[in-house]
C-alpha atoms as one frame of an Amber mdcrd trajectory, in Angstrom:
protein
  62.471 115.451 -14.301  65.419 116.129 -12.051  67.134 113.280 -13.789  67.855
 114.945 -17.180  66.122 118.279 -16.786  65.595 120.757 -13.789  62.108 120.367
 -12.462  60.708 123.932 -11.535  57.892 122.309  -9.298  59.891 122.567  -6.194
  61.448 125.993  -6.195  60.233 128.262  -9.128  56.550 127.209  -8.918  56.118
 127.965  -5.258  58.050 131.196  -5.600  55.948 132.280  -8.570  52.927 132.268
  -6.212  54.719 133.690  -3.199  54.363 130.488  -1.283  56.561 127.851   0.351
  56.681 124.469  -1.202  54.651 123.190   1.860  52.125 125.763   1.449  51.689
 124.997  -2.233  51.210 121.355  -1.430  48.505 122.328   1.024  46.690 124.817
  -1.379  46.720 122.807  -4.584  43.932 120.603  -5.770  44.690 117.081  -4.339
  44.298 115.172  -7.548  44.693 117.835 -10.390  48.505 117.142 -11.127  48.155
 113.412 -11.339  45.061 113.855 -13.660  47.028 116.292 -15.789  49.962 113.934
 -15.866  47.620 111.024 -16.983  45.887 113.254 -19.537  42.603 113.273 -17.882
  42.718 116.892 -17.620  43.649 119.271 -20.437  45.949 122.110 -19.733  43.274
 124.727 -19.537  41.206 122.419 -17.160  44.128 121.896 -14.946  44.796 125.788
 -14.478  41.001 126.187 -13.743  41.167 123.821 -10.766  44.814 123.939  -9.729
  44.047 125.686  -6.493  41.468 124.370  -4.237  39.992 127.902  -3.597  39.587
 128.291  -7.241  41.877 131.411  -7.766  43.006 132.300 -11.369  46.178 131.777
 -12.922  47.669 133.723 -15.936  48.479 130.792 -18.091  50.698 132.417 -20.556
  52.906 134.368 -17.801  52.934 131.078 -15.751  54.264 129.025 -18.833  56.936
 131.521 -19.555  58.101 132.464 -16.192  57.887 129.136 -14.289  58.335 126.600
 -17.145  60.296 128.083 -20.048  62.475 130.156 -17.991  63.636 127.346 -15.754
  63.719 124.130 -17.941  67.304 123.401 -18.397  69.496 120.393 -18.778  71.295
 119.380 -15.523  75.078 119.780 -15.493  76.788 117.140 -17.308  73.865 115.579
 -18.811  74.045 116.993 -22.177  77.419 115.617 -22.795  76.430 112.256 -21.264
  73.412 111.868 -23.729  75.499 113.009 -26.649  78.129 110.284 -25.764  75.447
 107.657 -25.405  73.923 108.301 -28.768  77.267 108.460 -30.326  77.782 104.930
 -29.108  74.511 103.995 -30.872  72.372 103.277 -27.683  68.590 103.608 -27.933
  67.370 106.372 -25.488  63.800 106.747 -24.512  61.997 109.027 -21.919  59.956
 107.185 -19.269  58.294 110.085 -17.315  55.448 110.994 -15.110  54.731 114.103
 -16.764  51.933 116.273 -18.647  51.884 117.870 -22.047  54.311 120.087 -20.621
  56.915 117.773 -21.965  56.565 119.852 -25.188  57.727 122.790 -23.471  60.737
 120.865 -22.150  61.562 119.789 -25.770  61.026 123.398 -26.913  63.600 124.629
 -24.153  66.048 121.996 -24.183  65.874 120.081 -27.606  66.140 116.432 -26.173
  64.683 114.875 -29.074  68.031 114.839 -30.735  69.069 112.405 -28.034  65.916
 110.375 -27.158  62.440 109.413 -27.979  59.533 110.811 -25.883  57.896 107.304
 -26.007  56.983 106.579 -22.544  55.550 109.746 -20.988  52.498 109.364 -18.687
  50.365 111.673 -20.689  50.825 109.692 -24.096  49.583 106.396 -25.230  50.334
 103.513 -24.175  50.524 104.790 -20.657  47.751 107.339 -20.731  45.166 104.869
 -22.180  45.499 102.917 -18.897  46.158 105.822 -16.475  49.506 104.384 -15.628
  52.360 106.040 -13.779  55.490 105.025 -12.150  55.925 103.115  -9.951  52.970
 101.033 -10.559  53.681  97.412 -11.744  51.491  97.950 -14.837  53.296 100.866
 -15.846  56.637  99.019 -16.160  54.937  95.937 -17.603  53.470  98.002 -20.550
  56.960  99.563 -21.256  58.665  96.255 -21.138  55.929  94.570 -23.448  56.213
  97.522 -26.018  60.083  97.125 -26.097  59.832  93.370 -26.626  57.485  94.083
 -29.523  60.166  96.264 -31.196  62.895  93.622 -30.631  63.777  90.075 -31.917
  60.696  87.905 -31.357  60.613  86.150 -28.135  63.673  88.069 -26.944  63.654
  89.824 -23.622  65.688  93.365 -24.231  68.314  94.529 -21.877  66.892  97.832
 -20.435  68.687 100.164 -18.208  66.515 102.328 -16.269  67.712 105.565 -14.619
  65.650 107.525 -12.116  66.251 109.733  -9.276  63.459 108.161  -7.009  64.366
 104.800  -5.256  60.683 103.564  -5.351  60.846 103.861  -9.209  64.377 101.953
  -9.441  62.926  99.207  -7.049  59.999  98.734  -9.402  61.930  98.772 -12.604
  64.248  95.943 -11.080  61.013  93.915 -10.370  60.076  94.096 -13.980  63.357
  93.014 -15.308  65.035  96.280 -15.914  68.490  97.012 -14.503  67.936  99.955
 -12.336  70.202 102.818 -11.600  69.490 105.542  -8.968  70.462 108.877 -10.497
  73.008 110.611  -8.242  74.315 113.237 -10.677  75.952 113.012 -14.138  79.382
 112.115 -13.010  78.166 109.112 -11.019  75.738 108.045 -13.744  78.602 108.361
 -16.438  80.818 105.952 -14.363  78.070 103.374 -13.710  76.854 103.443 -17.212
  80.497 103.045 -18.527  80.926  99.852 -16.245  77.647  98.306 -17.224  77.918
  99.050 -21.005  81.690  98.655 -21.371  82.185 101.888 -23.018  83.843 105.261
 -22.239  81.050 107.743 -21.363  81.982 111.292 -21.712  80.141 113.938 -19.757
């Protein structure tokens, strides 16, 4: 989120509840979001405990107005992903996110470019409750990628994220980390690293 797709958490979600972002953080349940991302809570359970005071949320209205109406691919990223796929690169999502990734897919159709393999609500990450930037999270991903490659080889993995802590953790795990600073900058960096022309 906020690397390929706009994340409504910071703007649309607090606005929906007529709160500031700071007020939303203060009033929400302290662990519900992390538990939801790690698949320890179902969507219905998440909505039941989202607010500490127990106020109810209209799930269907929320999903439509906060999620579906606001998920959109960030400027330039559609063309960038299309170009990478056209060059034959293997693209996979690696995200801390709940089952709402299915709504992202419905709204944006990212599976035409990438696999949703490494989302925190799905195995293998959810089975161990792993999320970025934990060391174990990156180790599991690298192990899975090695299994899919040539026996004994270490795959070249480029990891793109908008959080410096995640990029640093990726580099410690043997990936090449790239801090996301917009599609134009990413296209330039990837072009240099991969030796191809990336079209936004």
